[in-house]
N, CA, C and O atoms as a Tripos MOL2 file, in Angstrom:
@<TRIPOS>MOLECULE
protein
  256   255    64     0     0
PROTEIN
NO_CHARGES

@<TRIPOS>ATOM
      1 N           2.0960   15.2470   11.4820 N.3       1 MET1
      2 CA          2.4270   14.1450   10.6970 C.3       1 MET1
      3 C           1.2810   13.2920    9.7370 C.2       1 MET1
      4 O           1.5330   12.6880    8.6940 O.2       1 MET1
      5 N           0.0890   13.4140   10.3380 N.am      2 LEU2
      6 CA         -0.9320   12.9540    9.5350 C.3       2 LEU2
      7 C          -1.1710   13.4730    8.2660 C.2       2 LEU2
      8 O          -1.7950   12.8760    7.3880 O.2       2 LEU2
      9 N          -0.7020   14.5300    8.1700 N.am      3 LYS3
     10 CA         -0.5620   15.3660    6.8320 C.3       3 LYS3
     11 C           0.1950   14.4750    5.5480 C.2       3 LYS3
     12 O          -0.1100   14.3710    4.3600 O.2       3 LYS3
     13 N           0.9380   14.0870    6.0830 N.am      4 ARG4
     14 CA          1.9980   13.3490    5.0030 C.3       4 ARG4
     15 C           1.6910   11.9900    5.0050 C.2       4 ARG4
     16 O           2.0840   11.4130    3.9910 O.2       4 ARG4
     17 N           1.2980   11.5190    5.5590 N.am      5 CYS5
     18 CA          0.8950    9.6830    5.3920 C.3       5 CYS5
     19 C          -0.0830    9.5550    4.3070 C.2       5 CYS5
     20 O          -0.9270   10.3660    3.9250 O.2       5 CYS5
     21 N           0.2530    8.1330    3.8010 N.am      6 TYR6
     22 CA         -0.5140    8.0680    2.5860 C.3       6 TYR6
     23 C          -1.7680    6.7440    3.1320 C.2       6 TYR6
     24 O          -2.7040    6.3950    2.4120 O.2       6 TYR6
     25 N          -1.5000    6.1860    4.5010 N.am      7 LEU7
     26 CA         -2.1090    5.1850    5.0630 C.3       7 LEU7
     27 C          -2.2190    5.0140    6.4980 C.2       7 LEU7
     28 O          -1.1270    4.7930    7.0230 O.2       7 LEU7
     29 N          -3.1750    5.0490    7.2660 N.am      8 VAL8
     30 CA         -2.9790    4.8550    8.7250 C.3       8 VAL8
     31 C          -3.6160    3.6100    9.1890 C.2       8 VAL8
     32 O          -4.7740    3.3460    8.8660 O.2       8 VAL8
     33 N          -2.8170    2.7380   10.0280 N.am      9 LEU9
     34 CA         -3.3320    1.3070   10.5260 C.3       9 LEU9
     35 C          -3.4460    1.8610   11.8790 C.2       9 LEU9
     36 O          -2.5170    2.6140   12.1710 O.2       9 LEU9
     37 N          -4.2350    1.7080   12.6750 N.am     10 THR10
     38 CA         -4.6800    2.0290   14.1600 C.3      10 THR10
     39 C          -5.8210    1.0770   14.6590 C.2      10 THR10
     40 O          -6.5460    0.4230   13.9100 O.2      10 THR10
     41 N          -5.8740    1.0890   15.9240 N.am     11 ASP11
     42 CA         -6.7030    0.6110   16.6010 C.3      11 ASP11
     43 C          -7.3030    1.6780   17.6380 C.2      11 ASP11
     44 O          -8.1900    1.3380   18.4210 O.2      11 ASP11
     45 N          -6.7640    3.0410   17.6150 N.am     12 SER12
     46 CA         -7.1030    4.1240   18.3140 C.3      12 SER12
     47 C          -8.3550    4.6690   17.8240 C.2      12 SER12
     48 O          -8.5390    4.7290   16.6090 O.2      12 SER12
     49 N          -9.1870    5.0520   18.6010 N.am     13 GLY13
     50 CA        -10.4590    5.5310   18.7370 C.3      13 GLY13
     51 C         -10.3800    7.1660   18.1960 C.2      13 GLY13
     52 O         -11.1240    7.6010   17.3170 O.2      13 GLY13
     53 N          -9.6300    7.7490   18.6960 N.am     14 GLY14
     54 CA         -8.9770    8.9680   18.2540 C.3      14 GLY14
     55 C          -8.6150    9.4360   16.9940 C.2      14 GLY14
     56 O          -9.1140   10.3930   16.4010 O.2      14 GLY14
     57 N          -7.4840    8.5150   16.5220 N.am     15 ILE15
     58 CA         -6.7900    8.5690   15.5650 C.3      15 ILE15
     59 C          -7.9970    8.2420   14.1310 C.2      15 ILE15
     60 O          -7.9400    8.8140   13.0430 O.2      15 ILE15
     61 N          -8.9400    7.2680   14.5030 N.am     16 GLN16
     62 CA         -9.7490    7.4540   13.4330 C.3      16 GLN16
     63 C         -10.7310    8.2780   12.9960 C.2      16 GLN16
     64 O         -11.4360    7.9960   12.0270 O.2      16 GLN16
     65 N         -10.8640    9.5240   13.7890 N.am     17 GLU17
     66 CA        -11.4350   10.5100   13.6510 C.3      17 GLU17
     67 C         -10.6680   11.5290   12.9390 C.2      17 GLU17
     68 O         -11.0370   12.2070   11.9800 O.2      17 GLU17
     69 N          -9.5000   11.5400   13.5750 N.am     18 GLU18
     70 CA         -8.4200   12.7260   13.4930 C.3      18 GLU18
     71 C          -7.8790   12.4980   11.6680 C.2      18 GLU18
     72 O          -7.9310   13.3350   10.7670 O.2      18 GLU18
     73 N          -7.4490   11.2510   11.6210 N.am     19 ALA19
     74 CA         -6.9610   11.1830   10.0680 C.3      19 ALA19
     75 C          -7.7900   11.3320    8.8940 C.2      19 ALA19
     76 O          -7.3610   11.7460    7.8170 O.2      19 ALA19
     77 N          -8.9820   10.9870    9.1190 N.am     20 PRO20
     78 CA         -9.7100   11.2100    7.7650 C.3      20 PRO20
     79 C          -9.8730   12.8180    7.6970 C.2      20 PRO20
     80 O         -10.0180   13.3230    6.5830 O.2      20 PRO20
     81 N          -9.8510   13.7630    9.0190 N.am     21 LEU21
     82 CA         -9.8850   15.3960    8.5480 C.3      21 LEU21
     83 C          -8.5940   15.5970    7.7900 C.2      21 LEU21
     84 O          -8.5950   16.5390    6.9980 O.2      21 LEU21
     85 N          -7.6800   14.9980    7.8760 N.am     22 MET22
     86 CA         -6.4650   15.3240    7.3280 C.3      22 MET22
     87 C          -6.2370   14.7430    5.8060 C.2      22 MET22
     88 O          -5.2530   14.9530    5.0960 O.2      22 MET22
     89 N          -7.3490   13.9920    5.5030 N.am     23 GLY23
     90 CA         -6.9860   13.5000    4.1620 C.3      23 GLY23
     91 C          -6.6060   12.4070    4.0400 C.2      23 GLY23
     92 O          -6.4140   11.9680    2.9060 O.2      23 GLY23
     93 N          -6.3810   11.6380    5.1460 N.am     24 CYS24
     94 CA         -5.4740   10.1830    5.2650 C.3      24 CYS24
     95 C          -6.5560    9.3920    5.4140 C.2      24 CYS24
     96 O          -7.5050    9.6560    6.1520 O.2      24 CYS24
     97 N          -6.4030    8.0310    4.4600 N.am     25 PRO25
     98 CA         -7.6120    6.7080    4.8600 C.3      25 PRO25
     99 C          -7.1020    6.0230    6.0880 C.2      25 PRO25
    100 O          -6.0290    6.2900    6.6300 O.2      25 PRO25
    101 N          -7.7660    5.3210    6.3930 N.am     26 VAL26
    102 CA         -7.5860    4.6110    7.8260 C.3      26 VAL26
    103 C          -7.9780    3.1730    7.8600 C.2      26 VAL26
    104 O          -9.0930    2.8300    7.4670 O.2      26 VAL26
    105 N          -7.1610    2.3750    8.2840 N.am     27 LEU27
    106 CA         -7.4770    0.7750    8.1500 C.3      27 LEU27
    107 C          -7.4520    0.6440    9.4580 C.2      27 LEU27
    108 O          -6.3710    0.7690   10.0350 O.2      27 LEU27
    109 N          -8.9160    0.2980   10.3600 N.am     28 LEU28
    110 CA         -9.0740    0.0940   11.5930 C.3      28 LEU28
    111 C          -8.7830   -1.2810   11.9190 C.2      28 LEU28
    112 O          -9.4290   -2.1460   11.3270 O.2      28 LEU28
    113 N          -7.7880   -1.6680   12.8880 N.am     29 LEU29
    114 CA         -7.3210   -2.8960   13.2540 C.3      29 LEU29
    115 C          -8.3120   -3.4670   14.4760 C.2      29 LEU29
    116 O          -7.9010   -3.7420   15.6040 O.2      29 LEU29
    117 N          -9.2610   -3.5510   14.1690 N.am     30 ARG30
    118 CA        -10.4560   -3.9070   15.3400 C.3      30 ARG30
    119 C         -11.6250   -4.8120   14.6240 C.2      30 ARG30
    120 O         -11.5820   -5.0850   13.4250 O.2      30 ARG30
    121 N         -12.5890   -5.2080   15.4330 N.am     31 GLU31
    122 CA        -13.5900   -6.0940   14.7040 C.3      31 GLU31
    123 C         -14.8820   -5.3030   14.6500 C.2      31 GLU31
    124 O         -15.8240   -5.4700   13.8750 O.2      31 GLU31
    125 N         -14.7120   -4.1540   15.8990 N.am     32 THR32
    126 CA        -15.7900   -3.4700   15.4820 C.3      32 THR32
    127 C         -15.1230   -1.6520   16.0990 C.2      32 THR32
    128 O         -13.9800   -1.3920   16.4740 O.2      32 THR32
    129 N         -16.1210   -0.8590   16.0180 N.am     33 THR33
    130 CA        -15.6350    0.6090   16.2720 C.3      33 THR33
    131 C         -16.8150    1.4770   17.0510 C.2      33 THR33
    132 O         -17.9530    1.5650   16.5900 O.2      33 THR33
    133 N         -16.3760    2.1430   18.3590 N.am     34 GLU34
    134 CA        -17.6800    2.7610   18.9480 C.3      34 GLU34
    135 C         -17.9230    4.0870   17.8670 C.2      34 GLU34
    136 O         -18.7560    4.9380   18.1800 O.2      34 GLU34
    137 N         -17.4190    4.1700   17.0260 N.am     35 ARG35
    138 CA        -17.8020    5.4540   16.3090 C.3      35 ARG35
    139 C         -17.9350    4.6570   14.8590 C.2      35 ARG35
    140 O         -16.9770    4.3570   14.1460 O.2      35 ARG35
    141 N         -19.1190    4.4230   14.6220 N.am     36 PRO36
    142 CA        -19.5150    3.7960   13.1850 C.3      36 PRO36
    143 C         -19.7720    4.5890   12.1660 C.2      36 PRO36
    144 O         -19.9500    4.2270   11.0030 O.2      36 PRO36
    145 N         -19.8010    5.9590   12.6900 N.am     37 GLU37
    146 CA        -20.0670    7.2180   11.6250 C.3      37 GLU37
    147 C         -19.0030    7.3370   10.6960 C.2      37 GLU37
    148 O         -19.1950    7.6820    9.5310 O.2      37 GLU37
    149 N         -17.7820    7.0390   11.2090 N.am     38 VAL38
    150 CA        -16.7460    7.2760   10.3700 C.3      38 VAL38
    151 C         -16.4990    5.9090    9.5510 C.2      38 VAL38
    152 O         -15.8940    6.1000    8.4960 O.2      38 VAL38
    153 N         -16.8130    4.6810    9.7960 N.am     39 ALA39
    154 CA        -16.6460    3.9000    8.8110 C.3      39 ALA39
    155 C         -17.4950    3.9980    7.8550 C.2      39 ALA39
    156 O         -17.0250    3.7120    6.7540 O.2      39 ALA39
    157 N         -18.7090    4.3340    7.8770 N.am     40 GLU40
    158 CA        -19.9880    4.6310    7.2680 C.3      40 GLU40
    159 C         -19.6110    5.7850    5.9710 C.2      40 GLU40
    160 O         -20.2380    5.8490    4.9140 O.2      40 GLU40
    161 N         -18.5380    6.5760    6.3170 N.am     41 THR41
    162 CA        -18.3960    7.7210    5.1720 C.3      41 THR41
    163 C         -17.5530    6.6200    4.3710 C.2      41 THR41
    164 O         -17.8970    6.5390    3.1920 O.2      41 THR41
    165 N         -16.6060    5.8270    4.7260 N.am     42 GLY42
    166 CA        -15.7460    5.2070    3.7230 C.3      42 GLY42
    167 C         -14.2230    5.6720    4.0630 C.2      42 GLY42
    168 O         -13.2610    5.0530    3.6070 O.2      42 GLY42
    169 N         -14.0930    6.7320    4.8390 N.am     43 ALA43
    170 CA        -12.8000    6.9660    5.2580 C.3      43 ALA43
    171 C         -12.0660    6.1620    6.2500 C.2      43 ALA43
    172 O         -10.9030    6.3500    6.6040 O.2      43 ALA43
    173 N         -13.0120    5.0840    6.7310 N.am     44 VAL44
    174 CA        -11.7760    4.5000    7.6450 C.3      44 VAL44
    175 C         -12.6620    3.0490    7.3470 C.2      44 VAL44
    176 O         -13.8770    2.9560    7.1700 O.2      44 VAL44
    177 N         -11.7730    2.1020    7.3520 N.am     45 LYS45
    178 CA        -12.3330    0.4210    7.1760 C.3      45 LYS45
    179 C         -11.8010   -0.0760    8.0780 C.2      45 LYS45
    180 O         -10.6180    0.0840    8.3810 O.2      45 LYS45
    181 N         -12.7900   -0.9130    8.7720 N.am     46 ILE46
    182 CA        -12.4390   -1.6730    9.9220 C.3      46 ILE46
    183 C         -12.1880   -3.1860    8.9240 C.2      46 ILE46
    184 O         -12.9540   -3.6850    8.0990 O.2      46 ILE46
    185 N         -10.8190   -3.6440    9.3770 N.am     47 VAL47
    186 CA        -10.3520   -4.7740    8.7820 C.3      47 VAL47
    187 C          -9.9720   -5.7660    9.3010 C.2      47 VAL47
    188 O          -9.3980   -6.6350    8.6440 O.2      47 VAL47
    189 N         -10.2530   -5.9070   10.9130 N.am     48 GLY48
    190 CA         -9.5800   -6.8640   11.9870 C.3      48 GLY48
    191 C          -8.6500   -6.8630   12.2110 C.2      48 GLY48
    192 O          -7.9120   -5.9320   11.8900 O.2      48 GLY48
    193 N          -8.2450   -7.9170   12.8760 N.am     49 THR49
    194 CA         -6.9050   -8.1380   13.4110 C.3      49 THR49
    195 C          -6.0920   -9.2110   12.6970 C.2      49 THR49
    196 O          -4.9570   -9.3800   13.1420 O.2      49 THR49
    197 N          -6.4320   -9.8810   11.7840 N.am     50 THR50
    198 CA         -5.6790  -11.1300   11.3270 C.3      50 THR50
    199 C          -4.6190  -10.4650   10.4550 C.2      50 THR50
    200 O          -4.8810   -9.3370   10.0360 O.2      50 THR50
    201 N          -3.3690  -11.0670   10.1050 N.am     51 GLU51
    202 CA         -2.5160  -10.6830    9.3450 C.3      51 GLU51
    203 C          -3.0410  -10.6170    7.6220 C.2      51 GLU51
    204 O          -2.8170   -9.6830    6.8520 O.2      51 GLU51
    205 N          -3.6020  -11.5740    7.3890 N.am     52 GLN52
    206 CA         -3.9050  -11.7710    6.2200 C.3      52 GLN52
    207 C          -5.1260  -10.4570    5.5310 C.2      52 GLN52
    208 O          -4.9550  -10.0170    4.3940 O.2      52 GLN52
    209 N          -6.3010   -9.9780    6.4180 N.am     53 ASN53
    210 CA         -6.9390   -9.0900    6.3970 C.3      53 ASN53
    211 C          -6.1630   -7.7130    6.3830 C.2      53 ASN53
    212 O          -6.3610   -6.9200    5.4620 O.2      53 ASN53
    213 N          -5.3520   -7.4540    7.3210 N.am     54 ILE54
    214 CA         -4.4110   -6.3300    7.1160 C.3      54 ILE54
    215 C          -3.5810   -6.2040    6.0330 C.2      54 ILE54
    216 O          -3.4640   -5.1380    5.4270 O.2      54 ILE54
    217 N          -2.9230   -7.3310    5.7040 N.am     55 CYS55
    218 CA         -2.1790   -6.9900    4.2870 C.3      55 CYS55
    219 C          -2.8290   -6.7610    3.1890 C.2      55 CYS55
    220 O          -2.5180   -5.8740    2.3940 O.2      55 CYS55
    221 N          -3.8070   -7.5580    3.0520 N.am     56 GLN56
    222 CA         -4.7420   -7.4490    2.1530 C.3      56 GLN56
    223 C          -5.3300   -6.1160    1.8150 C.2      56 GLN56
    224 O          -5.3900   -5.5940    0.7020 O.2      56 GLN56
    225 N          -5.6840   -5.7280    2.7760 N.am     57 ALA57
    226 CA         -6.4620   -4.2490    2.9530 C.3      57 ALA57
    227 C          -5.4780   -2.9030    2.4840 C.2      57 ALA57
    228 O          -5.6960   -2.0090    1.6670 O.2      57 ALA57
    229 N          -4.2710   -3.1850    3.4000 N.am     58 GLY58
    230 CA         -3.2150   -2.3270    2.9230 C.3      58 GLY58
    231 C          -2.5710   -2.4060    1.4820 C.2      58 GLY58
    232 O          -2.0710   -1.4230    0.9370 O.2      58 GLY58
    233 N          -2.6110   -3.3030    1.0770 N.am     59 SER59
    234 CA         -2.1400   -3.6440   -0.3090 C.3      59 SER59
    235 C          -3.2300   -2.9060   -1.0510 C.2      59 SER59
    236 O          -2.8180   -2.0630   -1.8480 O.2      59 SER59
    237 N          -4.2080   -3.0160   -0.9750 N.am     60 ASN60
    238 CA         -5.5850   -2.6370   -1.7680 C.3      60 ASN60
    239 C          -5.5110   -1.4410   -2.0060 C.2      60 ASN60
    240 O          -5.4870   -0.9210   -3.1220 O.2      60 ASN60
    241 N          -5.4510   -0.6780   -0.4970 N.am     61 GLN61
    242 CA         -5.5480    0.5640   -0.4040 C.3      61 GLN61
    243 C          -4.3690    1.6170   -1.1990 C.2      61 GLN61
    244 O          -4.5930    2.6070   -1.8950 O.2      61 GLN61
    245 N          -3.3260    1.1260   -0.8890 N.am     62 LEU62
    246 CA         -2.0630    1.6230   -1.4080 C.3      62 LEU62
    247 C          -1.7540    1.4040   -2.8640 C.2      62 LEU62
    248 O          -0.7250    1.9350   -3.2820 O.2      62 LEU62
    249 N          -2.6230    0.5740   -3.8520 N.am     63 LEU63
    250 CA         -2.4970    0.3270   -4.8900 C.3      63 LEU63
    251 C          -3.2830    0.6860   -5.7630 C.2      63 LEU63
    252 O          -3.0440    0.4800   -6.9520 O.2      63 LEU63
    253 N          -4.5310    1.3800   -5.2810 N.am     64 PHE64
    254 CA         -5.6640    1.8640   -6.0980 C.3      64 PHE64
    255 C          -6.0270    3.0290   -5.5850 C.2      64 PHE64
    256 O          -6.9610    3.6580   -6.0820 O.2      64 PHE64
@<TRIPOS>BOND
     1     1     2 1
     2     2     3 1
     3     3     4 2
     4     3     5 am
     5     5     6 1
     6     6     7 1
     7     7     8 2
     8     7     9 am
     9     9    10 1
    10    10    11 1
    11    11    12 2
    12    11    13 am
    13    13    14 1
    14    14    15 1
    15    15    16 2
    16    15    17 am
    17    17    18 1
    18    18    19 1
    19    19    20 2
    20    19    21 am
    21    21    22 1
    22    22    23 1
    23    23    24 2
    24    23    25 am
    25    25    26 1
    26    26    27 1
    27    27    28 2
    28    27    29 am
    29    29    30 1
    30    30    31 1
    31    31    32 2
    32    31    33 am
    33    33    34 1
    34    34    35 1
    35    35    36 2
    36    35    37 am
    37    37    38 1
    38    38    39 1
    39    39    40 2
    40    39    41 am
    41    41    42 1
    42    42    43 1
    43    43    44 2
    44    43    45 am
    45    45    46 1
    46    46    47 1
    47    47    48 2
    48    47    49 am
    49    49    50 1
    50    50    51 1
    51    51    52 2
    52    51    53 am
    53    53    54 1
    54    54    55 1
    55    55    56 2
    56    55    57 am
    57    57    58 1
    58    58    59 1
    59    59    60 2
    60    59    61 am
    61    61    62 1
    62    62    63 1
    63    63    64 2
    64    63    65 am
    65    65    66 1
    66    66    67 1
    67    67    68 2
    68    67    69 am
    69    69    70 1
    70    70    71 1
    71    71    72 2
    72    71    73 am
    73    73    74 1
    74    74    75 1
    75    75    76 2
    76    75    77 am
    77    77    78 1
    78    78    79 1
    79    79    80 2
    80    79    81 am
    81    81    82 1
    82    82    83 1
    83    83    84 2
    84    83    85 am
    85    85    86 1
    86    86    87 1
    87    87    88 2
    88    87    89 am
    89    89    90 1
    90    90    91 1
    91    91    92 2
    92    91    93 am
    93    93    94 1
    94    94    95 1
    95    95    96 2
    96    95    97 am
    97    97    98 1
    98    98    99 1
    99    99   100 2
   100    99   101 am
   101   101   102 1
   102   102   103 1
   103   103   104 2
   104   103   105 am
   105   105   106 1
   106   106   107 1
   107   107   108 2
   108   107   109 am
   109   109   110 1
   110   110   111 1
   111   111   112 2
   112   111   113 am
   113   113   114 1
   114   114   115 1
   115   115   116 2
   116   115   117 am
   117   117   118 1
   118   118   119 1
   119   119   120 2
   120   119   121 am
   121   121   122 1
   122   122   123 1
   123   123   124 2
   124   123   125 am
   125   125   126 1
   126   126   127 1
   127   127   128 2
   128   127   129 am
   129   129   130 1
   130   130   131 1
   131   131   132 2
   132   131   133 am
   133   133   134 1
   134   134   135 1
   135   135   136 2
   136   135   137 am
   137   137   138 1
   138   138   139 1
   139   139   140 2
   140   139   141 am
   141   141   142 1
   142   142   143 1
   143   143   144 2
   144   143   145 am
   145   145   146 1
   146   146   147 1
   147   147   148 2
   148   147   149 am
   149   149   150 1
   150   150   151 1
   151   151   152 2
   152   151   153 am
   153   153   154 1
   154   154   155 1
   155   155   156 2
   156   155   157 am
   157   157   158 1
   158   158   159 1
   159   159   160 2
   160   159   161 am
   161   161   162 1
   162   162   163 1
   163   163   164 2
   164   163   165 am
   165   165   166 1
   166   166   167 1
   167   167   168 2
   168   167   169 am
   169   169   170 1
   170   170   171 1
   171   171   172 2
   172   171   173 am
   173   173   174 1
   174   174   175 1
   175   175   176 2
   176   175   177 am
   177   177   178 1
   178   178   179 1
   179   179   180 2
   180   179   181 am
   181   181   182 1
   182   182   183 1
   183   183   184 2
   184   183   185 am
   185   185   186 1
   186   186   187 1
   187   187   188 2
   188   187   189 am
   189   189   190 1
   190   190   191 1
   191   191   192 2
   192   191   193 am
   193   193   194 1
   194   194   195 1
   195   195   196 2
   196   195   197 am
   197   197   198 1
   198   198   199 1
   199   199   200 2
   200   199   201 am
   201   201   202 1
   202   202   203 1
   203   203   204 2
   204   203   205 am
   205   205   206 1
   206   206   207 1
   207   207   208 2
   208   207   209 am
   209   209   210 1
   210   210   211 1
   211   211   212 2
   212   211   213 am
   213   213   214 1
   214   214   215 1
   215   215   216 2
   216   215   217 am
   217   217   218 1
   218   218   219 1
   219   219   220 2
   220   219   221 am
   221   221   222 1
   222   222   223 1
   223   223   224 2
   224   223   225 am
   225   225   226 1
   226   226   227 1
   227   227   228 2
   228   227   229 am
   229   229   230 1
   230   230   231 1
   231   231   232 2
   232   231   233 am
   233   233   234 1
   234   234   235 1
   235   235   236 2
   236   235   237 am
   237   237   238 1
   238   238   239 1
   239   239   240 2
   240   239   241 am
   241   241   242 1
   242   242   243 1
   243   243   244 2
   244   243   245 am
   245   245   246 1
   246   246   247 1
   247   247   248 2
   248   247   249 am
   249   249   250 1
   250   250   251 1
   251   251   252 2
   252   251   253 am
   253   253   254 1
   254   254   255 1
   255   255   256 2
@<TRIPOS>SUBSTRUCTURE
     1 MET1         2 RESIDUE 1 A MET
     2 LEU2         6 RESIDUE 1 A LEU
     3 LYS3        10 RESIDUE 1 A LYS
     4 ARG4        14 RESIDUE 1 A ARG
     5 CYS5        18 RESIDUE 1 A CYS
     6 TYR6        22 RESIDUE 1 A TYR
     7 LEU7        26 RESIDUE 1 A LEU
     8 VAL8        30 RESIDUE 1 A VAL
     9 LEU9        34 RESIDUE 1 A LEU
    10 THR10       38 RESIDUE 1 A THR
    11 ASP11       42 RESIDUE 1 A ASP
    12 SER12       46 RESIDUE 1 A SER
    13 GLY13       50 RESIDUE 1 A GLY
    14 GLY14       54 RESIDUE 1 A GLY
    15 ILE15       58 RESIDUE 1 A ILE
    16 GLN16       62 RESIDUE 1 A GLN
    17 GLU17       66 RESIDUE 1 A GLU
    18 GLU18       70 RESIDUE 1 A GLU
    19 ALA19       74 RESIDUE 1 A ALA
    20 PRO20       78 RESIDUE 1 A PRO
    21 LEU21       82 RESIDUE 1 A LEU
    22 MET22       86 RESIDUE 1 A MET
    23 GLY23       90 RESIDUE 1 A GLY
    24 CYS24       94 RESIDUE 1 A CYS
    25 PRO25       98 RESIDUE 1 A PRO
    26 VAL26      102 RESIDUE 1 A VAL
    27 LEU27      106 RESIDUE 1 A LEU
    28 LEU28      110 RESIDUE 1 A LEU
    29 LEU29      114 RESIDUE 1 A LEU
    30 ARG30      118 RESIDUE 1 A ARG
    31 GLU31      122 RESIDUE 1 A GLU
    32 THR32      126 RESIDUE 1 A THR
    33 THR33      130 RESIDUE 1 A THR
    34 GLU34      134 RESIDUE 1 A GLU
    35 ARG35      138 RESIDUE 1 A ARG
    36 PRO36      142 RESIDUE 1 A PRO
    37 GLU37      146 RESIDUE 1 A GLU
    38 VAL38      150 RESIDUE 1 A VAL
    39 ALA39      154 RESIDUE 1 A ALA
    40 GLU40      158 RESIDUE 1 A GLU
    41 THR41      162 RESIDUE 1 A THR
    42 GLY42      166 RESIDUE 1 A GLY
    43 ALA43      170 RESIDUE 1 A ALA
    44 VAL44      174 RESIDUE 1 A VAL
    45 LYS45      178 RESIDUE 1 A LYS
    46 ILE46      182 RESIDUE 1 A ILE
    47 VAL47      186 RESIDUE 1 A VAL
    48 GLY48      190 RESIDUE 1 A GLY
    49 THR49      194 RESIDUE 1 A THR
    50 THR50      198 RESIDUE 1 A THR
    51 GLU51      202 RESIDUE 1 A GLU
    52 GLN52      206 RESIDUE 1 A GLN
    53 ASN53      210 RESIDUE 1 A ASN
    54 ILE54      214 RESIDUE 1 A ILE
    55 CYS55      218 RESIDUE 1 A CYS
    56 GLN56      222 RESIDUE 1 A GLN
    57 ALA57      226 RESIDUE 1 A ALA
    58 GLY58      230 RESIDUE 1 A GLY
    59 SER59      234 RESIDUE 1 A SER
    60 ASN60      238 RESIDUE 1 A ASN
    61 GLN61      242 RESIDUE 1 A GLN
    62 LEU62      246 RESIDUE 1 A LEU
    63 LEU63      250 RESIDUE 1 A LEU
    64 PHE64      254 RESIDUE 1 A PHE
């Protein structure tokens, strides 16, 4: 299923590692992550949990 995704929104630790391996960018719905190395690569963006941040980051990712 991840192979067909344009974007993943998740708070899951496992998905934030798996989705980038399938070429799918991830918006992480958390304030922090126990896997900072995936965020450092740019494949995962930590966006927090506010509606405004999630919508803005999702729009930016899908439009660019």
